[in-house]
C-alpha positions in Angstrom: 0.0 0.0 0.0 2.9 2.4 0.8 4.4 2.1 -2.6 1.0 2.3 -4.4 0.2 5.5 -2.5 3.5 7.0 -3.5 2.9 6.1 -7.1 -0.5 7.8 -7.1 1.0 10.9 -5.5 3.9 10.9 -8.0 1.5 10.7 -10.9 -0.6 13.6 -9.5 2.5 15.8 -8.9 3.9 15.0 -12.4 0.7 16.4 -13.9 0.8 19.4 -11.6 4.5 20.0 -12.4 3.8 19.9 -16.2 1.0 22.5 -15.8 3.1 24.7 -13.6 6.0 24.4 -16.0 3.7 25.5 -18.9 2.4 28.5 -16.8 6.0 29.5 -15.9 7.0 29.4 -19.5 4.1 31.5 -20.5 4.7 34.1 -17.8 8.5 34.2 -18.5 8.1 34.4 -22.3 9.8 37.7 -23.5 6.9 38.3 -26.0 4.4 38.3 -23.1 4.0 41.8 -21.7 3.0 40.5 -18.3 6.5 39.1 -18.0 7.8 42.6 -17.3 5.5 44.1 -14.8 2.9 43.4 -12.2 2.9 40.0 -10.5 4.0 38.2 -13.7 7.7 37.7 -12.8 6.9 36.7 -9.2 4.1 34.2 -10.2 6.2 32.8 -13.1 9.2 32.3 -10.8 7.0 30.6 -8.1 5.5 28.2 -10.7 9.0 27.4 -12.0 10.2 26.5 -8.6 7.2 24.3 -7.9 7.5 22.6 -11.4 11.1 21.8 -10.7 10.5 20.5 -7.2 7.5 18.3 -8.2 8.9 16.9 -11.4 9.6 13.1 -11.4 13.3 12.1 -11.8 14.9 9.3 -13.6 18.5 8.0 -13.6 20.8 10.9 -14.5 23.7 10.6 -16.9 27.3 11.2 -16.0 27.7 13.3 -19.1 31.5 13.5 -18.8 32.9 13.6 -22.4 36.3 15.2 -21.9 39.0 16.1 -19.4 42.1 18.2 -19.4 45.5 16.5 -18.9 48.7 18.5 -18.9 46.8 21.3 -20.7 45.5 19.1 -23.4 41.8 18.3 -23.8 41.3 14.5 -23.9 38.1 12.7 -25.0 36.4 10.6 -22.4 33.9 7.8 -23.1 32.0 5.4 -20.8 32.6 1.7 -21.0 30.8 -1.1 -19.2 33.5 -3.5 -18.1 31.5 -6.0 -16.1 27.7 -6.5 -15.7 26.0 -8.1 -12.7 22.3 -8.2 -11.9 22.5 -5.5 -9.2 25.3 -3.4 -10.6 27.9 -2.9 -13.2 31.5 -1.8 -13.3 31.8 1.3 -15.4 35.1 2.7 -16.7 35.7 6.2 -17.9 38.1 5.6 -20.8 40.5 8.5 -21.6 41.4 8.0 -25.3 45.2 7.7 -25.8 46.1 7.9 -22.1 47.9 5.0 -20.5 49.9 4.3 -17.3 47.8 6.2 -14.8 46.9 4.7 -11.4 43.7 2.6 -11.6 41.1 3.9 -9.2 37.9 2.1 -8.3 35.3 4.5 -6.8 32.8 2.5 -4.7 29.6 4.5 -4.8 27.0 4.4 -2.0 24.0 2.1 -2.3 21.9 4.4 -0.2 19.1 5.7 -2.2 21.0 7.7 -4.9 22.6 6.7 -8.2 26.3 6.6 -8.7 26.0 9.9 -10.6 25.8 11.6 -7.2 29.6 11.2 -7.5 29.9 12.9 -10.8 32.0 15.7 -9.3 34.3 13.1 -7.7 34.8 11.3 -11.0 35.4 14.5 -12.9 38.0 15.7 -10.5 40.0 12.4 -10.6 39.9 11.9 -14.3 43.0 14.0 -15.1 45.0 11.9 -12.5 43.7 8.3 -12.7 42.1 5.6 -14.8 38.7 5.8 -13.1 36.2 3.0 -12.6 33.0 3.3 -10.6 30.4 0.9 -9.2 27.1 1.7 -11.0 24.4 0.2 -8.8 21.0 -0.7 -10.2 17.7 0.4 -8.9 16.3 -2.6 -7.1 12.8 -2.1 -8.4 14.1 -2.7 -11.9 15.7 -6.1 -11.0 13.4 -9.1 -11.6 12.9 -11.5 -8.7 14.4 -14.2 -10.8 17.8 -12.6 -10.3 17.7 -13.5 -6.7 18.6 -11.4 -3.6 21.3 -8.9 -2.8 22.6 -8.3 0.7 25.8 -7.0 2.4 27.6 -10.3 1.6 26.8 -9.8 -2.1 28.0 -6.2 -1.9 31.4 -7.4 -0.6 31.5 -10.1 -3.4 30.8 -7.5 -6.0 33.7 -5.3 -4.8 36.0 -8.2 -5.0 34.8 -9.2 -8.4 35.2 -5.6 -9.7 38.8 -5.5 -8.4 39.5 -8.8 -10.1 38.1 -7.5 -13.3 40.2 -4.3 -13.1 43.3 -6.5 -12.4 42.9 -8.2 -15.7 43.5 -4.9 -17.6 47.1 -4.4 -16.5 48.3 -3.5 -13.0 46.9 -6.2 -10.8 46.4 -4.0 -7.8 44.1 -0.9 -8.1 43.3 1.8 -5.6 39.9 2.0 -3.9 37.9 5.1 -2.9 34.8 4.4 -0.8 32.4 7.3 -0.3 30.3 7.1 2.8 28.2 3.9 3.2 30.5 1.5 1.2 33.3 2.2 3.6 32.3 -0.9 5.6 31.9 -3.4 2.7 35.1 -2.0 1.0 37.0 -2.4 4.3 35.7 -5.9 4.7 36.6 -6.8 1.1 40.1 -5.5 1.7 40.5 -7.5 4.9 39.3 -10.7 3.2 41.5 -10.2 0.2 44.4 -9.4 2.5 43.9 -12.6 4.5 44.0 -14.5 1.2 47.0 -12.5 -0.2 44.7 -12.0 -3.1 46.7 -10.7 -6.1 44.1 -8.0 -6.8 43.9 -6.7 -3.2 43.9 -2.9 -3.2 47.1 -0.9 -3.1 45.3 1.8 -1.1 41.9 2.1 0.5 40.6 5.6 1.0 37.4 6.1 3.0 35.5 9.4 3.1 32.8 10.0 5.6 32.3 6.3 6.3 30.4 4.7 9.2 33.1 2.4 10.3 32.3 2.8 14.0 29.0 4.7 14.5 29.5 4.9 18.3 31.9 7.7 17.7 30.2 11.1 17.7 26.8 9.7 16.8 24.7 11.8 14.5 20.9 12.0 14.0 21.1 9.2 11.4 23.0 6.9 13.9 20.6 7.7 16.7 17.5 6.9 14.6 19.0 3.5 13.7 19.7 2.6 17.3 16.7 4.0 19.2 14.3 1.6 17.4 14.4 -2.2 17.4 15.4 -4.0 14.2 11.8 -5.2 13.7 10.5 -1.6 13.5 12.5 -1.0 10.3 11.2 -4.2 8.7 7.6 -3.3 9.6 7.6 0.4 8.8 10.0 1.2 6.0 10.0 -1.9 3.8 7.6 -2.0 0.9 6.8 -4.2 -2.1 7.5 -3.1 -5.6 4.3 -2.7 -7.6 3.4 -4.7 -10.7 4.3 -1.8 -13.0 8.0 -2.4 -12.5 10.3 -5.2 -13.7 11.1 -6.0 -10.0 7.5 -6.5 -9.1 7.1 -8.3 -5.8 10.6 -7.5 -4.6 10.8 -6.2 -1.0 12.7 -2.9 -1.0 13.6 0.1 1.1 12.2 2.7 -1.3 14.4 5.6 -2.4 11.6 8.1 -1.8 11.6 7.2 1.9 15.4 7.7 2.0 15.1 11.0 0.3 12.3 12.1 2.7 14.5 11.2 5.7 17.5 13.2 4.4 15.3 16.2 3.4 13.6 16.3 6.9 17.0 16.4 8.6 17.8 19.7 7.1 14.4 20.9 6.0 15.2 24.6 6.8 18.3 24.5 4.6 16.3 23.0 1.7 13.6 25.6 2.0 16.1 28.4 2.0 17.8 26.9 -1.1 14.5 26.9 -3.0 13.7 30.4 -1.8 17.1 31.6 -3.1 16.4 29.9 -6.4 13.0 31.8 -6.5 14.8 35.1 -5.9 17.3 34.4 -8.6 14.5 33.7 -11.1 12.6 36.8 -10.1 15.8 38.8 -10.8 16.3 37.1 -14.1 19.5 35.4 -12.9 19.1 32.1 -14.7 22.7 31.1 -13.9 22.3 31.5 -10.2 19.0 29.6 -10.2 20.6 26.9 -12.4 23.2 25.9 -9.7 20.4 25.0 -7.3 18.3 23.3 -10.0 21.2 21.1 -11.0 21.9 20.1 -7.5 18.3 19.1 -6.8 17.9 17.3 -10.1 20.7 14.9 -8.9 19.7 14.9 -5.2 16.1 14.1 -5.9 16.9 11.3 -8.4 16.5 8.3 -6.1 16.5 4.5 -6.4 15.4 1.6 -4.2 17.7 -0.9 -2.4 16.8 -4.4 -1.5 15.3 -5.0 1.9 17.9 -7.6 2.9 20.7 -5.2 2.2 19.1 -2.4 4.0 18.1 -4.4 7.1 21.5 -6.2 7.3 23.2 -2.8 7.2 21.0 -1.5 10.0 21.9 -4.5 12.1 25.6 -4.9 11.3 26.7 -1.3 11.0 24.4 0.7 13.2 23.1 -1.6 15.9 25.6 -4.4 16.6 28.7 -2.5 15.4 30.0 -5.8 14.1 33.1 -4.5 12.3 34.7 -2.5 15.2 33.6 -5.3 17.6 35.4 -7.9 15.5 32.2 -10.0 15.0 31.5 -9.2 11.3 31.1 -12.3 9.2 31.1 -12.7 5.4 29.3 -15.9 4.5 30.2 -17.4 7.9 33.9 -16.4 7.6 35.2 -13.8 10.2 36.4 -10.5 8.7 39.7 -9.9 10.5 40.9 -6.3 10.3 44.5 -7.1 11.2 44.7 -9.1 8.0 45.2 -5.8 6.2 49.0 -5.6 6.1 50.0 -3.9 2.8 47.0 -1.9 1.8 47.7 1.7 2.8 44.6 3.3 4.4 43.6 7.0 4.2 40.6 8.1 6.3 39.0 11.4 5.4 36.4 13.2 7.5 34.6 16.5 7.3 34.5 18.8 10.3 30.8 19.5 9.8 29.6 16.1 8.6 26.1 15.5 10.0 25.8 12.0 8.6 29.1 10.3 9.7 30.4 12.1 12.8 34.1 12.9 13.5 35.9 9.8 14.5 33.7 7.2 12.8 35.9 6.9 9.7 39.2 7.4 11.6 38.3 4.2 13.6 39.4 2.2 10.5 43.0 3.2 11.2 42.8 1.9 14.8 41.3 -1.4 13.8 44.1 -2.1 11.2 46.6 -3.4 13.8 48.5 -5.3 11.2 49.3 -2.2 9.2 52.4 -0.1 9.8 51.9 3.5 10.8 53.5 4.8 7.6 50.7 3.2 5.7 48.0 5.0 7.7 46.9 8.6 7.4 44.1 10.7 8.7 42.8 13.9 7.2 40.1 16.1 8.7 38.8 18.7 6.2 37.9 21.9 8.1 34.5 23.5 7.5 33.3 20.7 5.3 30.0 18.9 5.5 29.1 15.4 4.3 28.4 16.3 0.7 31.4 18.7 0.5 33.8 15.8 1.2 33.3 14.4 -2.3 31.8 17.3 -4.3 32.3 21.0 -4.7 35.2 23.4 -4.5 36.6 22.2 -1.2 36.7 18.7 -2.5 38.4 19.8 -5.7 41.0 22.1 -4.1 41.6 20.8 -0.6 40.7 17.1 -0.4 41.4 15.6 -3.9 45.1 16.7 -3.7 45.5 14.8 -0.5 44.1 11.7 -2.1 46.3 12.1 -5.2 49.4 12.4 -3.1 48.5 9.3 -1.1 47.9 7.2 -4.2 51.1 8.4 -5.8 53.0 7.6 -2.6 51.8 4.0 -2.6 51.5 3.3 -6.3 54.3 0.7 -6.3 
């Protein structure tokens, strides 16, 4: 019923958005005299804001077609290297460029598409041969493809690293952004224990919930103050018959988005008000910045119920990784098995999703790693989103990552 109600609301808002968009276009048309005086500009701008906020969103495109290396423009094309039911390994091929460090960016499976990391990919393209985990929307995966949980996530990371290893240098570098820090860390530990030839050279985690007992945020508190059964009964829904994944139990992306929006509702309202003022003033460029952000931010996808519920249990409630009780298909994940993968932990001073100290805990857990292979970087005045996107990411954080990778590139 929850998903059906959402679909009904979405269809209603889609129609209202189309009507509002038409009205905004009419009132903002240069040939319309009402676009220049009276309440025309104000009403047209208000309709434009509503149309943008209510419009349905699909999966965005990365849209990265070129990069600049040593002052030269280089063409970039996307290539699917490996396909799996719940995700694919995507490579951003830079035509004619060879010999760069291979970097696997592990995108979050937390309600948004991998394109949320477009700015991360774009910044690293001049430096590295970039791959990314492009997760699928669970509602589009037929039930016949089976289930997907945290164990499968770890298996996918290992399989992707193995695939990258077949293209040249056997050992790539890994960048895990937020949620995948735990499965990426587990995969690194398991591969380290096996002395796997494709184990990462470096593992960088940014804003990751390695130990959520450190400086717990509102997200952490929500996950701990309710019993596990509450999440299963209240936030899990069944995919309707209109999708390929009909009948699959999922944690809907629209619920995840509603949760994040409610955490900073005031900020989101101010952002839309600022967009409205830019439109009234005829500043399309200023309004466009906000529009582009929300086009990406509001494009959400579902995750499987088993993955979501297992993550709530293992990461936020039982703290299995820092407690040393995490299992992968019955096998203990031993952090001290990481002996030659250099680890960089990056945190934002103002991160309201993963508090200070949560990611840094990864360094303490890696007791088998020498101190010269560990590094911590706290980015001042940076929030969660700013760790991997925006000017501070590009100018302050990315250079630290590049230096770390260069230092440990063999």
